[in-house]
ZAMARGU-4260 file (C-alpha; in steps of 0.2 Angstrom, whole numbers, plus 5000, padded with zeros to 4 digits):
<rodrens>
0) 4972/5027/5121 | 4956/5021/5130 | 4953/5007/5132 | 4938/5004/5121 | 4945/5014/5106
5) 4958/5001/5106 | 4946/4987/5109 | 4937/4994/5093 | 4954/4997/5082 | 4957/4980/5087
10) 4941/4970/5082 | 4940/4981/5067 | 4959/4978/5061 | 4955/4959/5063 | 4938/4963/5053
15) 4950/4970/5039 | 4963/4957/5039 | 4956/4939/5045 | 4947/4940/5026 | 4962/4945/5018
20) 4973/4931/5026 | 4957/4919/5021 | 4960/4923/5002 | 4976/4923/5001 | 4978/4905/5010
25) 4964/4901/4997 | 4976/4907/4982 | 4990/4899/4988 | 4979/4881/4989 | 4972/4883/4972
30) 4988/4887/4964 | 4996/4872/4974 | 4983/4858/4968 | 4985/4868/4950 | 5003/4864/4950
35) 5000/4844/4962 | 5010/4852/4977 | 5011/4850/4993 | 5012/4866/5001 | 4989/4865/5003
40) 4995/4850/5015 | 5005/4859/5024 | 4997/4875/5025 | 4979/4869/5027 | 4987/4859/5044
45) 4996/4875/5048 | 4977/4883/5048 | 4969/4869/5058 | 4984/4870/5072 | 4984/4888/5073
50) 4966/4888/5076 | 4967/4879/5090 | 4980/4886/5098 | 4973/4904/5097 | 4955/4896/5102
55) 4965/4889/5119 | 4975/4902/5123 | 4958/4916/5120 | 4949/4905/5132 | 4965/4906/5146
60) 4967/4923/5143 | 4949/4927/5144 | 4949/4918/5163 | 4963/4926/5169 | 4956/4943/5163
65) 4937/4938/5171 | 4946/4935/5187 | 4957/4950/5187 | 4943/4960/5185 | 4933/4951/5198
70) 4947/4953/5210 | 4949/4971/5205 | 4929/4974/5208 | 4931/4983/5191 | 4915/4988/5184
75) 4905/4976/5171 | 4909/4988/5159 | 4927/4986/5161 | 4927/4970/5165 | 4917/4966/5147
80) 4931/4977/5139 | 4946/4969/5146 | 4938/4950/5145 | 4933/4956/5127 | 4951/4963/5124
85) 4958/4949/5131 | 4950/4934/5122 | 4954/4945/5102 | 4973/4946/5109 | 4978/4928/5103
90) 4968/4930/5085 | 4975/4946/5082 | 4992/4942/5085 | 4991/4926/5073 | 4981/4936/5059
95) 4995/4949/5059 | 5007/4936/5058 | 5000/4927/5044 | 4995/4941/5035 | 5015/4949/5035
100) 5021/4928/5030 | 5008/4928/5016 | 5009/4942/5008 | 5029/4944/5009 | 5035/4941/4989
105) 5039/4925/4986 | 5056/4920/4979
</rodrens>
């Protein structure tokens, strides 16, 4: 699969899955608030720490991709795609993991 197509697919997947994860988290937090559970606190803490880790990982990955593109004298188009893909990857990984975790049947 070409780099541009993969980047579009990853961005589209993130665009579809992220709002679903947000909706599932909001639903769980609402149910926890109604029942007096402390689960919402754990999920809120998890949301914040995941986003901070993803942002840091994204910055590092984008910087490495930029350095690699500069060292290989890649064209601006190829470099932009590589940096964009590297920046999206940490977010996509976490969104997919949360999607699986939050949509799994609760026992």
